N, C-alpha and C positions, 0 to 999 in steps of 0.2 A: 658620640651617642649611638646606641644600638638602634637599628632601623627596623620598623615593624614589617614593611613590605620589601620584597625583592624588586619588583618592577611596577611602576605606575605608568599607565599608557594614556595618551590623549589622541583621539581620532574620531572620524565620522562614524556615527552609529547607524548602520544600514542593515536592512534584512535583504539577503542575497537570494535571487532566483537564478539558478544556473541551468542552462539548456545546452543540449548537443544539437548542432545545426550543420548543414552542408555549406560549402564555400559560396555557392550561388546565392544562398539566402543572405549571407553577409554582404555580398555585392548589391543585392536588391535593397538592403537597408541603408547602404551608403555610409557605414561606420568604418573607421580606420582600423585595419587589421592589427591586433596585438596592443592596441592602446585604449585608454579610457576617455570617453566623451561625456561632458556634462549635459544633462537633458532637463527640459522643463517638465512639469507634471503632465501636461497634455501630451508631450512627445513620449514620455515614459508609458503612459496609459495606452497610447496608440501602438507602441511597440509590443506591450504585453497582450493587447487584443489580437495583434497579428500572430504572435507566437501561440496564443491559445487556439486560434483558428487552425493553425498548422498542426497542432497536437504533438509538438516536440516533447520528448521526455525531459523532466526537470526535477531538481531537488531544491529545497529551501532551508536556509539556516541564518543565524545571526552572523553578520559579516562586517566588512570594513577592514582595512589592512591591519591597523593596530589591534583590533579585536582578534583577528586570526593569529597574530603573533602571541598575544596574551593567552589565548586558549592553548596554544602549543606549550608555552612556558609553564602554565599551570598544570598541564597534563604531564610535564616532566618534573613536577614537584616544587616549582617556584611559587611563592605567594604573590598574587597579582591583583591589582585593582585598576579599573578603567574609569576615566573621567569622560562623560559623554552626555548627549542630549537626545531624547526621543520624545514623541508626543504621547498623549494619554489615549492612544488608540490600540486596537488589537495587535497591530504590527509592533508597536512599542513594547507591549507586554510580552510578546513572543521573544523579542530581543533580550529583555531583562531576564526572563526565565531561562533562556538559553545560556546566558552568561553564568547564571547561578549553577545550572546543570554542569558546566565545565569548571566550576570551582573558582571563577573569577569574581572578586567583589566589585560592587558598583558604587560610584559616587555620582548621584544624579539628583537634581533639584526638580521640584514641581513648580514651574514658573508659568505665568499666564501671558507673557508677551509672545506674539506670533502664534497664539493658540490655534489659529485657523489652519496652520500647516500640518501635514501628516508626517509620520516617521519616514526617514529617508529609505530609498531602495536602490539596489544595484542589480541590473540585469547582466548576467555573465554568459557570453555566447562562446561555446567551445567548438572550434572547427576540427576537421579530421587531422590537421597537423599538430594537434594538442594545444595550440595557442588559444589564449582567452582574449576576447574583445569585450569591453564593458560600456554600458550606458548607465550613468549614475544620476539619479535625482536626489539631491541632498536633503530636500524637505526641511524640517525643523533643525536637522543637524547642522545646517549652514549658519544657524544663529546661536552658536555655543559662546555666549557672552562670558565676560570675566567671572561672573558669579558662579559659573559652572565648574570652576576649578578651585582647588583647596590648597592653600599654601602649606598647611600643616601636613596634609597627606603627601605632598611632594617632598617635604622635608623628612618625612618618615620612610621614604623609599630609597633603596640603594641605587636604582636606575630609573630615569625618566625617559620613556620611549615616545618619540614624537613622530607622528605620521605625516609624511610629506604632502599628502592630499589636503591637509589642513590649510595650506597657503592659498587655496583657490577662491576664497572670498574674504572680505575685510574683517568681519567679526571673528572668524575662526583663526585667521592669521594673527590678529592682535592678541587673542587669548593664548595662542601657542607661543608667541614671543614672551608673554608674561610668565607662562609655565616654565619656559626655558630659563628665564631670569630667576625665578624662585628656586629652581633646581641648582643653578650656579651658586646662589647665595647659601644654600643648605649643604653644599658639597655632595649633592646627588649627581651621579654621572649622567650625562645627556647623550642619548643615542637617537640618531635621526635616520629615517628611511627616506630615500629620494623618490620612491613610489612609482614613477612613470616618466619616460623620456619626454613625452609631449608636455606634461605638466612642468617638468624642469625647464624646458625651453620657454614656455609661455610665462612662467612666474619666476624667471631666473633671479631677478633682483630680490625677491622675497626670500629665496633660499640663501642667497649671499648674506642677507641681513640676519637670518636665523643662525648663521654660522659665525656671528660676531658676538661674543668671543667664540673661539674655535669649539666645535663639538668634541666630545670625548671619543665618539665612534660614529662613523657613517656606514650605513648599509646601502648598497646599490647593485644593479646589474651593469653589464658592460655598456649598454646603450645609454643608461642614465649617467654613468661616470663620464662618458664622452660628451654628453649634452651639458652637464654641469661644469666641466672643466674647459669646454669649447676646444677640445683637442681631437686628433684624428687617429691616435693609436693608444692601446692599453698602457704602454710604458709611459707615454706623455701624461695620460690621465692619472696614473699612480703618483707621479711627481707633483702634479698640480693639485691633487686632492689634499695634500699636506698643508696647503694654505688655509684650509677650512676645518681640518680635523686632526686630532693627535693620532688616531688609529682608524683603519677602515677595512671593510670586506667588500670585494667586488665578486659577485656570483656570475658564473659563466655557463650555466646550464650543464649540458653533458661534458663540458670541458672543466668542470670543477669550480674552484674559487681561488682568488688571489687575495692575500691580506697583508696588512702592515700592522705589526703589534707594538709599535712605538720604538722599535730598534732595528727590525729587519723585515724584509718581504718573505712571505712563505707562499708556496703554491700547493694546493690540495688537488690531486687528480680527480677527474670526473668518474662517475660510475655509469657505464653504458646500460641503460634500461629502455624498455619500450614505453615511451611516454604516451599517455592517453589524454591527460589534462594538466596543463601547467598552472592553472589558477591556484593561487595561494602558496606556490612553491617558494617564492621569495619571503613570504610572511612566516612560513613554518621554519625556514632557514634561520631568520633573525631570532625567532622565539627559542628555537633549539640552541642556537649559538649563545645567546645570553644566559640561558639556564646552565649550560656547560661552564661558561665563564664564572658564574656565581658559585659553582662547585669547585672553583680553583683550577679548572682545566686551563691549559695553555691555549693561545689563539689557534694554533695548528690543530690541537686535539678537538677544540670546540668546533672548528670548521669541518673536520672529518665527521663528527657526530651530526652536525647540521646538514651536511651533504647527504648523509645516510637517510636522515628524516625526509629531506626534500625528494630524494630519489624514490623513496617508498610512496610518497604522496602523489607524484606525477603518474604513477602506474594505475591510479584509480580515478573515478569521476567524483569531483567534489573537493572542498578545501579542508576536510577533516579526516584524520585517521581513526581506526577503531581503537578501543581501549587495549586490545591485545597488541596492536602495533605499538602503541605508546609504551606499554610494559616491555615489549621486545627491544625497543630502542634503549630503554633505561638499562637493560642487561648489556646491550652493545656498549653503552658508555662505560659501565663498570669493567667490562672485558678489555677496554682500551688500556687499563692501568695494570 
């Protein structure tokens, strides 16, 4: 059957506030450099009050890892839909309107359970080394129960993109497992992002369960690959990943990417640039890569394109490129052929 959507994504619906901060502020806050920490509403509000008091510059946009990837894919011409949950508050409306602005369709119910909870938020702290450290309050997005996914939408999609952060609480994990099962039944390819090395370590069993049966493709960075395979070298991780997936891409920042396309390993060299902010680099890489694959590019060409997109993104502050940048990248893709 012909499928209506290119990519259907499932992920935490968060509104991001992204700040530039010095190292000493991160030390004062006691957050783990380069990783994501889950916060309560009180902890998140205390953090936001602290940052407001310091008057650090910030930008705000709809976020969440899967959202960032779908925004990228949509900007490269793929038809995308997101399954998510936000509250009926101003932040939730901001999130929905932002998605629409970026051409991503929404599948969202108005449900009254957990009505008292606000829309989730993520505070992204970017230090001078360009690394991002995150504090995430999931809010109502932690209660994405099974009614928030649609078997028919998943069946109508070529690819189901699963965000690894969804394993961090019982409701979302159960829902993600069901979405994966629906995709398998409908012969919709399943792509999983491992999301964060700390999350992989803490929720290891959940990730293994998600990969039964094997994923079609796993996206991860080197630290996530080592954490998931419990290995100590990139080569060992490459071999071990094949227990869980048919194909994979391991991003390595300035060192490029390594991928397995189902028959052989390819290495795409890195592109040396002056990185300002790495937030969203893995997300845009995955979104760009899937868009290129959907246009019948090889894994190698898709990774070259995705690397180009990520290297552009890290040279600016924030997880989005300008429309001119997206158009320029599309020209880059057509020039590859």
